[in-house]
All heavy atoms as TSV, in Angstrom:
chain	resi	resn	atom	element	x	y	z
A	1	LYS	N	N	93.940	107.430	88.415
A	1	LYS	CA	C	93.641	106.342	89.327
A	1	LYS	C	C	92.319	105.714	88.913
A	1	LYS	O	O	91.331	106.402	88.718
A	1	LYS	CB	C	93.569	106.882	90.751
A	1	LYS	CG	C	93.514	105.824	91.777
A	1	LYS	CD	C	93.665	106.447	93.154
A	1	LYS	CE	C	93.725	105.359	94.168
A	1	LYS	NZ	N	93.895	105.864	95.504
A	2	LEU	N	N	92.309	104.389	88.796
A	2	LEU	CA	C	91.119	103.676	88.355
A	2	LEU	C	C	90.296	103.163	89.532
A	2	LEU	O	O	90.816	102.926	90.611
A	2	LEU	CB	C	91.518	102.480	87.486
A	2	LEU	CG	C	92.260	102.808	86.197
A	2	LEU	CD1	C	92.730	101.525	85.524
A	2	LEU	CD2	C	91.369	103.600	85.265
A	3	GLU	N	N	89.014	102.977	89.278
A	3	GLU	CA	C	88.124	102.418	90.299
A	3	GLU	C	C	88.302	100.912	90.433
A	3	GLU	O	O	87.907	100.329	91.431
A	3	GLU	CB	C	86.666	102.680	89.920
A	3	GLU	CG	C	86.286	104.118	89.794
A	3	GLU	CD	C	84.860	104.252	89.291
A	3	GLU	OE1	O	84.042	103.352	89.528
A	3	GLU	OE2	O	84.564	105.265	88.643
A	4	PHE	N	N	88.867	100.284	89.417
A	4	PHE	CA	C	88.928	98.832	89.360
A	4	PHE	C	C	90.351	98.340	89.573
A	4	PHE	O	O	91.300	99.034	89.245
A	4	PHE	CB	C	88.399	98.339	88.009
A	4	PHE	CG	C	87.017	98.840	87.730
A	4	PHE	CD1	C	86.813	99.954	86.945
A	4	PHE	CD2	C	85.927	98.208	88.293
A	4	PHE	CE1	C	85.537	100.426	86.697
A	4	PHE	CE2	C	84.639	98.676	88.062
A	4	PHE	CZ	C	84.448	99.788	87.258
A	5	GLY	N	N	90.484	97.165	90.108
A	5	GLY	CA	C	91.822	96.643	90.364
A	5	GLY	C	C	91.838	95.133	90.480
A	5	GLY	O	O	92.127	94.594	91.540
A	6	LEU	N	N	91.494	94.443	89.410
A	6	LEU	CA	C	91.483	92.988	89.460
A	6	LEU	C	C	92.879	92.432	89.236
A	6	LEU	O	O	93.392	91.695	90.069
A	6	LEU	CB	C	90.517	92.420	88.427
A	6	LEU	CG	C	90.316	90.913	88.467
A	6	LEU	CD1	C	89.849	90.451	89.841
A	6	LEU	CD2	C	89.315	90.494	87.405
A	7	ALA	N	N	93.516	92.783	88.131
A	7	ALA	CA	C	94.850	92.253	87.825
A	7	ALA	C	C	95.674	93.324	87.122
A	7	ALA	O	O	95.138	94.217	86.475
A	7	ALA	CB	C	94.746	91.017	86.939
A	8	SER	N	N	96.984	93.207	87.272
A	8	SER	CA	C	97.898	94.152	86.634
A	8	SER	C	C	99.117	93.404	86.123
A	8	SER	O	O	99.476	92.356	86.654
A	8	SER	CB	C	98.317	95.241	87.622
A	8	SER	OG	O	98.943	94.648	88.739
A	9	TYR	N	N	99.741	93.951	85.108
A	9	TYR	CA	C	100.871	93.298	84.460
A	9	TYR	C	C	101.952	94.328	84.164
A	9	TYR	O	O	101.644	95.457	83.797
A	9	TYR	CB	C	100.428	92.662	83.133
A	9	TYR	CG	C	99.280	91.710	83.283
A	9	TYR	CD1	C	97.968	92.167	83.273
A	9	TYR	CD2	C	99.508	90.350	83.445
A	9	TYR	CE1	C	96.908	91.294	83.418
A	9	TYR	CE2	C	98.451	89.469	83.589
A	9	TYR	CZ	C	97.148	89.951	83.576
A	9	TYR	OH	O	96.107	89.067	83.727
A	10	ALA	N	N	103.203	93.926	84.317
A	10	ALA	CA	C	104.325	94.791	83.967
A	10	ALA	C	C	105.452	93.923	83.425
A	10	ALA	O	O	105.655	92.793	83.880
A	10	ALA	CB	C	104.809	95.575	85.181
A	11	PHE	N	N	106.142	94.462	82.472
A	11	PHE	CA	C	107.293	93.771	81.895
A	11	PHE	C	C	108.487	94.701	81.992
A	11	PHE	O	O	108.460	95.811	81.470
A	11	PHE	CB	C	107.004	93.387	80.437
A	11	PHE	CG	C	105.921	92.347	80.332
A	11	PHE	CD1	C	104.588	92.719	80.302
A	11	PHE	CD2	C	106.251	91.009	80.307
A	11	PHE	CE1	C	103.586	91.767	80.231
A	11	PHE	CE2	C	105.256	90.048	80.235
A	11	PHE	CZ	C	103.931	90.426	80.196
A	12	THR	N	N	109.520	94.261	82.695
A	12	THR	CA	C	110.701	95.078	82.901
A	12	THR	C	C	111.888	94.185	83.224
A	12	THR	O	O	111.724	93.092	83.755
A	12	THR	CB	C	110.486	96.109	84.036
A	12	THR	OG1	O	111.670	96.883	84.183
A	12	THR	CG2	C	110.140	95.446	85.345
A	13	GLY	N	N	113.054	94.659	82.921
A	13	GLY	CA	C	114.277	93.970	83.298
A	13	GLY	C	C	114.915	94.590	84.525
A	13	GLY	O	O	115.977	94.174	84.970
A	14	ASN	N	N	114.248	95.580	85.093
A	14	ASN	CA	C	114.774	96.320	86.227
A	14	ASN	C	C	114.081	95.845	87.507
A	14	ASN	O	O	112.883	96.052	87.690
A	14	ASN	CB	C	114.534	97.817	85.994
A	14	ASN	CG	C	115.114	98.690	87.076
A	14	ASN	OD1	O	114.906	98.439	88.252
A	14	ASN	ND2	N	115.819	99.735	86.665
A	15	GLY	N	N	114.828	95.217	88.406
A	15	GLY	CA	C	114.268	94.684	89.640
A	15	GLY	C	C	113.662	95.747	90.531
A	15	GLY	O	O	112.636	95.524	91.171
A	16	ALA	N	N	114.282	96.921	90.593
A	16	ALA	CA	C	113.753	98.007	91.422
A	16	ALA	C	C	112.411	98.489	90.883
A	16	ALA	O	O	111.483	98.767	91.653
A	16	ALA	CB	C	114.744	99.163	91.491
A	17	ARG	N	N	112.289	98.587	89.576
A	17	ARG	CA	C	111.008	98.995	88.979
A	17	ARG	C	C	109.938	97.944	89.221
A	17	ARG	O	O	108.783	98.279	89.481
A	17	ARG	CB	C	111.163	99.238	87.482
A	17	ARG	CG	C	111.791	100.542	87.165
A	17	ARG	CD	C	111.715	100.823	85.690
A	17	ARG	NE	N	112.414	102.064	85.394
A	17	ARG	CZ	C	112.824	102.402	84.203
A	17	ARG	NH1	N	112.618	101.599	83.178
A	17	ARG	NH2	N	113.439	103.541	84.005
A	18	ALA	N	N	110.311	96.679	89.141
A	18	ALA	CA	C	109.359	95.603	89.396
A	18	ALA	C	C	108.847	95.677	90.830
A	18	ALA	O	O	107.645	95.570	91.077
A	18	ALA	CB	C	110.004	94.245	89.128
A	19	ALA	N	N	109.745	95.874	91.787
A	19	ALA	CA	C	109.350	95.978	93.194
A	19	ALA	C	C	108.471	97.197	93.429
A	19	ALA	O	O	107.479	97.128	94.156
A	19	ALA	CB	C	110.583	96.027	94.082
A	20	ALA	N	N	108.807	98.317	92.808
A	20	ALA	CA	C	108.007	99.534	92.956
A	20	ALA	C	C	106.616	99.342	92.361
A	20	ALA	O	O	105.620	99.794	92.932
A	20	ALA	CB	C	108.710	100.714	92.289
A	21	PHE	N	N	106.530	98.655	91.236
A	21	PHE	CA	C	105.245	98.368	90.604
A	21	PHE	C	C	104.355	97.588	91.552
A	21	PHE	O	O	103.201	97.960	91.798
A	21	PHE	CB	C	105.480	97.587	89.302
A	21	PHE	CG	C	104.266	96.877	88.784
A	21	PHE	CD1	C	103.238	97.584	88.178
A	21	PHE	CD2	C	104.149	95.499	88.889
A	21	PHE	CE1	C	102.122	96.934	87.697
A	21	PHE	CE2	C	103.040	94.841	88.401
A	21	PHE	CZ	C	102.019	95.561	87.803
A	22	VAL	N	N	104.880	96.519	92.126
A	22	VAL	CA	C	104.090	95.680	93.030
A	22	VAL	C	C	103.678	96.462	94.278
A	22	VAL	O	O	102.548	96.340	94.751
A	22	VAL	CB	C	104.868	94.400	93.403
A	22	VAL	CG1	C	104.153	93.616	94.477
A	22	VAL	CG2	C	105.090	93.535	92.169
A	23	ASP	N	N	104.560	97.282	94.801
A	23	ASP	CA	C	104.247	98.059	96.001
A	23	ASP	C	C	103.205	99.143	95.757
A	23	ASP	O	O	102.382	99.426	96.623
A	23	ASP	CB	C	105.512	98.716	96.558
A	23	ASP	CG	C	106.436	97.743	97.233
A	23	ASP	OD1	O	106.000	96.629	97.585
A	23	ASP	OD2	O	107.623	98.085	97.404
A	24	GLN	N	N	103.228	99.753	94.587
A	24	GLN	CA	C	102.409	100.940	94.345
A	24	GLN	C	C	101.101	100.675	93.617
A	24	GLN	O	O	100.159	101.462	93.751
A	24	GLN	CB	C	103.220	101.973	93.567
A	24	GLN	CG	C	104.396	102.494	94.361
A	24	GLN	CD	C	105.287	103.403	93.536
A	24	GLN	OE1	O	104.914	103.877	92.470
A	24	GLN	NE2	N	106.489	103.644	94.030
A	25	ILE	N	N	101.019	99.602	92.862
A	25	ILE	CA	C	99.810	99.351	92.075
A	25	ILE	C	C	98.673	98.906	92.986
A	25	ILE	O	O	98.895	98.207	93.966
A	25	ILE	CB	C	100.077	98.308	90.957
A	25	ILE	CG1	C	98.993	98.346	89.896
A	25	ILE	CG2	C	100.201	96.915	91.530
A	25	ILE	CD1	C	99.143	99.447	88.917
A	26	GLU	N	N	97.474	99.338	92.716
A	26	GLU	CA	C	96.307	98.907	93.477
A	26	GLU	C	C	95.561	97.872	92.656
A	26	GLU	O	O	94.693	98.206	91.850
A	26	GLU	CB	C	95.418	100.099	93.802
A	26	GLU	CG	C	96.019	101.046	94.810
A	26	GLU	CD	C	95.036	102.114	95.269
A	26	GLU	OE1	O	93.841	102.021	94.922
A	26	GLU	OE2	O	95.472	103.025	95.957
A	27	ALA	N	N	95.931	96.616	92.848
A	27	ALA	CA	C	95.288	95.516	92.142
A	27	ALA	C	C	95.359	94.276	93.013
A	27	ALA	O	O	96.262	94.128	93.825
A	27	ALA	CB	C	95.980	95.253	90.806
A	28	GLY	N	N	94.407	93.387	92.820
A	28	GLY	CA	C	94.375	92.153	93.595
A	28	GLY	C	C	95.460	91.175	93.195
A	28	GLY	O	O	95.856	90.331	93.992
A	29	ALA	N	N	95.938	91.267	91.970
A	29	ALA	CA	C	96.997	90.379	91.490
A	29	ALA	C	C	97.965	91.180	90.627
A	29	ALA	O	O	97.544	92.009	89.826
A	29	ALA	CB	C	96.408	89.229	90.688
A	30	CYS	N	N	99.241	90.933	90.808
A	30	CYS	CA	C	100.275	91.617	90.030
A	30	CYS	C	C	101.175	90.573	89.387
A	30	CYS	O	O	101.702	89.707	90.078
A	30	CYS	CB	C	101.128	92.507	90.916
A	30	CYS	SG	S	100.214	93.791	91.758
A	31	ALA	N	N	101.355	90.668	88.097
A	31	ALA	CA	C	102.262	89.769	87.379
A	31	ALA	C	C	103.411	90.597	86.816
A	31	ALA	O	O	103.186	91.623	86.184
A	31	ALA	CB	C	101.542	89.050	86.250
A	32	VAL	N	N	104.624	90.165	87.083
A	32	VAL	CA	C	105.810	90.831	86.555
A	32	VAL	C	C	106.499	89.865	85.605
A	32	VAL	O	O	106.835	88.743	85.989
A	32	VAL	CB	C	106.767	91.269	87.685
A	32	VAL	CG1	C	108.016	91.901	87.110
A	32	VAL	CG2	C	106.067	92.222	88.635
A	33	ASN	N	N	106.674	90.282	84.374
A	33	ASN	CA	C	107.313	89.479	83.332
A	33	ASN	C	C	106.597	88.148	83.112
A	33	ASN	O	O	107.217	87.137	82.820
A	33	ASN	CB	C	108.793	89.253	83.649
A	33	ASN	CG	C	109.564	90.551	83.685
A	33	ASN	OD1	O	109.205	91.523	83.027
A	33	ASN	ND2	N	110.619	90.588	84.462
A	34	SER	N	N	105.292	88.156	83.264
A	34	SER	CA	C	104.490	86.945	83.087
A	34	SER	C	C	103.047	87.350	82.815
A	34	SER	O	O	102.624	88.447	83.178
A	34	SER	CB	C	104.543	86.097	84.366
A	34	SER	OG	O	103.644	85.017	84.283
A	35	LEU	N	N	102.293	86.458	82.207
A	35	LEU	CA	C	100.862	86.678	82.016
A	35	LEU	C	C	100.042	85.865	83.005
A	35	LEU	O	O	98.822	85.882	82.973
A	35	LEU	CB	C	100.451	86.328	80.578
A	35	LEU	CG	C	101.065	87.221	79.500
A	35	LEU	CD1	C	100.672	86.730	78.120
A	35	LEU	CD2	C	100.644	88.668	79.692
A	36	ILE	N	N	100.703	85.155	83.906
A	36	ILE	CA	C	100.016	84.305	84.873
A	36	ILE	C	C	99.863	85.072	86.189
A	36	ILE	O	O	100.846	85.449	86.813
A	36	ILE	CB	C	100.792	83.001	85.107
A	36	ILE	CG1	C	100.901	82.231	83.796
A	36	ILE	CG2	C	100.133	82.157	86.192
A	36	ILE	CD1	C	101.831	81.045	83.865
A	37	VAL	N	N	98.618	85.303	86.594
A	37	VAL	CA	C	98.376	85.991	87.862
A	37	VAL	C	C	97.680	85.100	88.883
A	37	VAL	O	O	97.485	85.505	90.017
A	37	VAL	CB	C	97.553	87.289	87.673
A	37	VAL	CG1	C	98.342	88.331	86.923
A	37	VAL	CG2	C	96.235	87.003	87.011
A	38	SER	N	N	97.309	83.897	88.472
A	38	SER	CA	C	96.601	83.036	89.403
A	38	SER	C	C	96.819	81.577	89.042
A	38	SER	O	O	96.879	81.216	87.870
A	38	SER	CB	C	95.102	83.354	89.365
A	38	SER	OG	O	94.414	82.533	90.266
A	39	THR	N	N	96.949	80.764	90.066
A	39	THR	CA	C	96.988	79.313	89.919
A	39	THR	C	C	96.004	78.746	90.945
A	39	THR	O	O	95.563	79.464	91.850
A	39	THR	CB	C	98.408	78.762	90.171
A	39	THR	OG1	O	98.799	79.087	91.514
A	39	THR	CG2	C	99.419	79.335	89.190
A	40	PRO	N	N	95.643	77.468	90.853
A	40	PRO	CA	C	94.649	76.922	91.779
A	40	PRO	C	C	95.024	77.058	93.256
A	40	PRO	O	O	94.151	77.195	94.106
A	40	PRO	CB	C	94.560	75.449	91.383
A	40	PRO	CG	C	94.975	75.422	89.959
A	40	PRO	CD	C	96.016	76.497	89.823
A	41	GLU	N	N	96.306	77.030	93.571
A	41	GLU	CA	C	96.709	77.065	94.977
A	41	GLU	C	C	96.985	78.469	95.502
A	41	GLU	O	O	97.368	78.638	96.653
A	41	GLU	CB	C	97.931	76.171	95.206
A	41	GLU	CG	C	99.183	76.608	94.498
A	41	GLU	CD	C	99.293	76.122	93.049
A	41	GLU	OE1	O	98.366	75.477	92.547
A	41	GLU	OE2	O	100.316	76.407	92.432
A	42	THR	N	N	96.788	79.491	94.693
A	42	THR	CA	C	97.037	80.858	95.143
A	42	THR	C	C	95.728	81.627	95.250
A	42	THR	O	O	94.760	81.329	94.551
A	42	THR	CB	C	97.975	81.603	94.172
A	42	THR	OG1	O	97.370	81.630	92.878
A	42	THR	CG2	C	99.332	80.949	94.104
A	43	PRO	N	N	95.679	82.631	96.128
A	43	PRO	CA	C	94.452	83.419	96.241
A	43	PRO	C	C	94.227	84.281	95.013
A	43	PRO	O	O	95.166	84.690	94.350
A	43	PRO	CB	C	94.700	84.283	97.475
A	43	PRO	CG	C	96.173	84.353	97.604
A	43	PRO	CD	C	96.711	83.069	97.050
A	44	SER	N	N	92.967	84.538	94.718
A	44	SER	CA	C	92.605	85.381	93.590
A	44	SER	C	C	91.482	86.299	94.032
A	44	SER	O	O	90.490	85.842	94.601
A	44	SER	CB	C	92.154	84.520	92.405
A	44	SER	OG	O	91.716	85.341	91.348
A	45	GLY	N	N	91.631	87.575	93.783
A	45	GLY	CA	C	90.588	88.525	94.141
A	45	GLY	C	C	90.969	89.917	93.731
A	45	GLY	O	O	92.125	90.199	93.435
A	46	GLY	N	N	89.986	90.777	93.692
A	46	GLY	CA	C	90.228	92.156	93.286
A	46	GLY	C	C	90.123	93.101	94.460
A	46	GLY	O	O	89.859	92.701	95.586
A	47	ILE	N	N	90.330	94.369	94.173
A	47	ILE	CA	C	90.156	95.417	95.172
A	47	ILE	C	C	89.292	96.511	94.567
A	47	ILE	O	O	89.013	96.506	93.365
A	47	ILE	CB	C	91.510	95.993	95.652
A	47	ILE	CG1	C	92.271	96.621	94.497
A	47	ILE	CG2	C	92.352	94.932	96.314
A	47	ILE	CD1	C	93.452	97.442	94.955
A	48	ASN	N	N	88.868	97.437	95.385
A	48	ASN	CA	C	87.999	98.537	94.966
A	48	ASN	C	C	86.739	97.987	94.317
A	48	ASN	O	O	86.090	97.111	94.868
A	48	ASN	CB	C	88.741	99.521	94.071
A	48	ASN	CG	C	89.916	100.170	94.774
A	48	ASN	OD1	O	89.935	100.300	95.981
A	48	ASN	ND2	N	90.912	100.574	94.006
A	49	GLU	N	N	86.380	98.441	93.138
A	49	GLU	CA	C	85.154	98.005	92.465
A	49	GLU	C	C	85.289	96.645	91.789
A	49	GLU	O	O	84.352	96.179	91.160
A	49	GLU	CB	C	84.721	99.057	91.437
A	49	GLU	CG	C	84.347	100.391	92.042
A	49	GLU	CD	C	83.146	100.297	92.983
A	49	GLU	OE1	O	82.179	99.588	92.664
A	49	GLU	OE2	O	83.185	100.948	94.041
A	50	SER	N	N	86.450	96.017	91.909
A	50	SER	CA	C	86.652	94.697	91.315
A	50	SER	C	C	86.383	93.572	92.301
A	50	SER	O	O	86.665	92.423	92.030
A	50	SER	CB	C	88.078	94.564	90.775
A	50	SER	OG	O	88.237	95.360	89.632
A	51	GLY	N	N	85.862	93.891	93.447
A	51	GLY	CA	C	85.492	92.848	94.384
A	51	GLY	C	C	86.135	93.032	95.738
A	51	GLY	O	O	86.967	93.901	95.955
A	52	TYR	N	N	85.715	92.181	96.639
A	52	TYR	CA	C	86.209	92.236	98.002
A	52	TYR	C	C	86.548	90.813	98.430
A	52	TYR	O	O	85.753	89.894	98.241
A	52	TYR	CB	C	85.138	92.812	98.932
A	52	TYR	CG	C	85.552	92.793	100.379
A	52	TYR	CD1	C	86.417	93.755	100.870
A	52	TYR	CD2	C	85.111	91.804	101.224
A	52	TYR	CE1	C	86.820	93.732	102.195
A	52	TYR	CE2	C	85.506	91.775	102.551
A	52	TYR	CZ	C	86.354	92.740	103.028
A	52	TYR	OH	O	86.758	92.708	104.325
A	53	GLY	N	N	87.709	90.634	99.000
A	53	GLY	CA	C	88.096	89.323	99.491
A	53	GLY	C	C	88.794	88.498	98.429
A	53	GLY	O	O	89.065	88.963	97.328
A	54	SER	N	N	89.088	87.266	98.793
A	54	SER	CA	C	89.814	86.359	97.898
A	54	SER	C	C	89.106	85.031	97.800
A	54	SER	O	O	88.381	84.622	98.691
A	54	SER	CB	C	91.231	86.107	98.437
A	54	SER	OG	O	92.004	87.269	98.389
A	55	GLU	N	N	89.350	84.368	96.706
A	55	GLU	CA	C	88.918	82.985	96.558
A	55	GLU	C	C	90.124	82.187	96.106
A	55	GLU	O	O	91.049	82.714	95.514
A	55	GLU	CB	C	87.773	82.858	95.565
A	55	GLU	CG	C	88.104	83.354	94.180
A	55	GLU	CD	C	86.911	83.329	93.249
A	55	GLU	OE1	O	85.803	83.667	93.680
A	55	GLU	OE2	O	87.106	82.957	92.080
A	56	GLY	N	N	90.139	80.927	96.424
A	56	GLY	CA	C	91.279	80.093	96.090
A	56	GLY	C	C	92.363	80.207	97.136
A	56	GLY	O	O	92.447	81.189	97.870
A	57	GLY	N	N	93.182	79.203	97.248
A	57	GLY	CA	C	94.258	79.193	98.224
A	57	GLY	C	C	93.713	79.211	99.642
A	57	GLY	O	O	92.505	79.240	99.861
A	58	PRO	N	N	94.580	79.186	100.624
A	58	PRO	CA	C	94.126	79.214	102.019
A	58	PRO	C	C	93.335	80.478	102.357
A	58	PRO	O	O	92.419	80.445	103.165
A	58	PRO	CB	C	95.422	79.174	102.824
A	58	PRO	CG	C	96.479	78.717	101.890
A	58	PRO	CD	C	96.022	79.058	100.513
A	59	GLU	N	N	93.656	81.599	101.715
A	59	GLU	CA	C	92.958	82.853	101.979
A	59	GLU	C	C	91.490	82.782	101.572
A	59	GLU	O	O	90.661	83.504	102.112
A	59	GLU	CB	C	93.650	84.013	101.254
A	59	GLU	CG	C	95.033	84.326	101.777
A	59	GLU	CD	C	96.124	83.410	101.221
A	59	GLU	OE1	O	95.835	82.481	100.464
A	59	GLU	OE2	O	97.282	83.646	101.575
A	60	GLY	N	N	91.159	81.939	100.619
A	60	GLY	CA	C	89.771	81.787	100.187
A	60	GLY	C	C	88.878	81.178	101.250
A	60	GLY	O	O	87.659	81.273	101.175
A	61	LEU	N	N	89.459	80.552	102.241
A	61	LEU	CA	C	88.682	79.954	103.327
A	61	LEU	C	C	88.367	80.936	104.441
A	61	LEU	O	O	87.510	80.669	105.282
A	61	LEU	CB	C	89.442	78.761	103.914
A	61	LEU	CG	C	89.726	77.612	102.951
A	61	LEU	CD1	C	90.607	76.579	103.628
A	61	LEU	CD2	C	88.431	76.992	102.470
A	62	ASP	N	N	89.042	82.066	104.485
A	62	ASP	CA	C	88.893	83.022	105.583
A	62	ASP	C	C	87.443	83.433	105.827
A	62	ASP	O	O	87.029	83.593	106.976
A	62	ASP	CB	C	89.746	84.268	105.354
A	62	ASP	CG	C	91.227	84.006	105.545
A	62	ASP	OD1	O	91.569	82.968	106.150
A	62	ASP	OD2	O	92.028	84.827	105.082
A	63	ALA	N	N	86.668	83.614	104.780
A	63	ALA	CA	C	85.282	84.048	104.946
A	63	ALA	C	C	84.428	82.992	105.640
A	63	ALA	O	O	83.365	83.306	106.172
A	63	ALA	CB	C	84.676	84.390	103.589
A	64	TYR	N	N	84.882	81.754	105.635
A	64	TYR	CA	C	84.105	80.662	106.226
A	64	TYR	C	C	84.592	80.284	107.622
A	64	TYR	O	O	84.025	79.396	108.248
A	64	TYR	CB	C	84.176	79.432	105.325
A	64	TYR	CG	C	83.646	79.700	103.939
A	64	TYR	CD1	C	84.510	79.986	102.894
A	64	TYR	CD2	C	82.281	79.701	103.687
A	64	TYR	CE1	C	84.030	80.246	101.625
A	64	TYR	CE2	C	81.788	79.969	102.426
A	64	TYR	CZ	C	82.673	80.237	101.397
A	64	TYR	OH	O	82.191	80.508	100.151
A	65	LEU	N	N	85.626	80.930	108.098
A	65	LEU	CA	C	86.217	80.566	109.380
A	65	LEU	C	C	85.817	81.534	110.490
A	65	LEU	O	O	85.576	82.712	110.244
A	65	LEU	CB	C	87.750	80.557	109.273
A	65	LEU	CG	C	88.343	79.586	108.278
A	65	LEU	CD1	C	89.858	79.753	108.231
A	65	LEU	CD2	C	87.988	78.160	108.632
A	66	ARG	N	N	85.757	81.007	111.680
A	66	ARG	CA	C	85.589	81.825	112.873
A	66	ARG	C	C	86.782	81.528	113.759
A	66	ARG	O	O	86.828	80.497	114.425
A	66	ARG	CB	C	84.287	81.495	113.575
A	66	ARG	CG	C	83.081	81.920	112.754
A	66	ARG	CD	C	81.782	81.550	113.373
A	66	ARG	NE	N	81.720	81.958	114.775
A	66	ARG	CZ	C	80.710	81.679	115.576
A	66	ARG	NH1	N	79.701	80.991	115.122
A	66	ARG	NH2	N	80.726	82.069	116.841
A	67	THR	N	N	87.751	82.404	113.720
A	67	THR	CA	C	89.007	82.170	114.426
A	67	THR	C	C	88.836	82.472	115.908
A	67	THR	O	O	88.227	83.463	116.285
A	67	THR	CB	C	90.110	83.067	113.843
A	67	THR	OG1	O	90.210	82.784	112.446
A	67	THR	CG2	C	91.441	82.813	114.506
A	68	LYS	N	N	89.372	81.581	116.715
A	68	LYS	CA	C	89.320	81.764	118.158
A	68	LYS	C	C	90.694	81.468	118.733
A	68	LYS	O	O	91.349	80.503	118.347
A	68	LYS	CB	C	88.315	80.811	118.775
A	68	LYS	CG	C	88.165	80.962	120.287
A	68	LYS	CD	C	87.240	79.917	120.867
A	68	LYS	CE	C	85.819	80.261	120.523
A	68	LYS	NZ	N	84.835	79.386	121.180
A	69	PHE	N	N	91.148	82.300	119.644
A	69	PHE	CA	C	92.407	82.095	120.322
A	69	PHE	C	C	92.108	81.622	121.732
A	69	PHE	O	O	91.264	82.185	122.422
A	69	PHE	CB	C	93.227	83.386	120.373
A	69	PHE	CG	C	94.475	83.284	121.195
A	69	PHE	CD1	C	95.573	82.627	120.697
A	69	PHE	CD2	C	94.520	83.816	122.468
A	69	PHE	CE1	C	96.728	82.512	121.454
A	69	PHE	CE2	C	95.681	83.709	123.236
A	69	PHE	CZ	C	96.778	83.049	122.720
A	70	ALA	N	N	92.794	80.577	122.165
A	70	ALA	CA	C	92.625	80.071	123.520
A	70	ALA	C	C	93.997	79.865	124.137
A	70	ALA	O	O	94.937	79.468	123.459
A	70	ALA	CB	C	91.853	78.767	123.508
A	71	THR	N	N	94.106	80.151	125.398
A	71	THR	CA	C	95.356	79.933	126.105
A	71	THR	C	C	95.051	79.254	127.429
A	71	THR	O	O	93.940	79.366	127.949
A	71	THR	CB	C	96.114	81.249	126.319
A	71	THR	OG1	O	97.378	80.979	126.894
A	71	THR	CG2	C	95.361	82.203	127.198
A	72	GLU	N	N	95.998	78.559	127.942
A	72	GLU	CA	C	95.816	77.850	129.216
A	72	GLU	C	C	96.861	78.336	130.210
A	72	GLU	O	O	98.028	78.476	129.866
A	72	GLU	CB	C	95.967	76.346	129.014
A	72	GLU	CG	C	95.788	75.558	130.277
A	72	GLU	CD	C	95.950	74.064	130.053
A	72	GLU	OE1	O	95.859	73.616	128.900
A	72	GLU	OE2	O	96.195	73.359	131.039
A	73	ILE	N	N	96.413	78.598	131.404
A	73	ILE	CA	C	97.321	78.984	132.487
A	73	ILE	C	C	97.349	77.841	133.490
A	73	ILE	O	O	96.307	77.393	133.950
A	73	ILE	CB	C	96.855	80.287	133.172
A	73	ILE	CG1	C	96.808	81.422	132.150
A	73	ILE	CG2	C	97.753	80.633	134.343
A	73	ILE	CD1	C	96.210	82.693	132.665
A	74	ASP	N	N	98.542	77.369	133.789
A	74	ASP	CA	C	98.654	76.284	134.764
A	74	ASP	C	C	98.176	76.769	136.127
A	74	ASP	O	O	98.581	77.819	136.602
A	74	ASP	CB	C	100.113	75.804	134.876
A	74	ASP	CG	C	100.577	75.086	133.634
A	74	ASP	OD1	O	99.724	74.481	132.945
A	74	ASP	OD2	O	101.778	75.134	133.324
A	75	ALA	N	N	97.333	75.956	136.748
A	75	ALA	CA	C	96.789	76.319	138.070
A	75	ALA	C	C	97.692	75.908	139.187
A	75	ALA	O	O	98.459	75.049	139.150
A	75	ALA	CB	C	95.413	75.698	138.252
């Protein structure tokens, strides 16, 4: 088990192995049968010693938001 987990890659023709890889690997990005793990509209970030949080995509805004829930009850 590694301390770092920025990106991971796997190449397989087996769908079950691909799903197991994505479920079990500890990395911020997983690419299956591709070398592309990030695009401008998708989140990018690592886990463990590779960083905390995400940048890019809607998830990259989370650190700047203060979410508030409000509800109204009719009087």
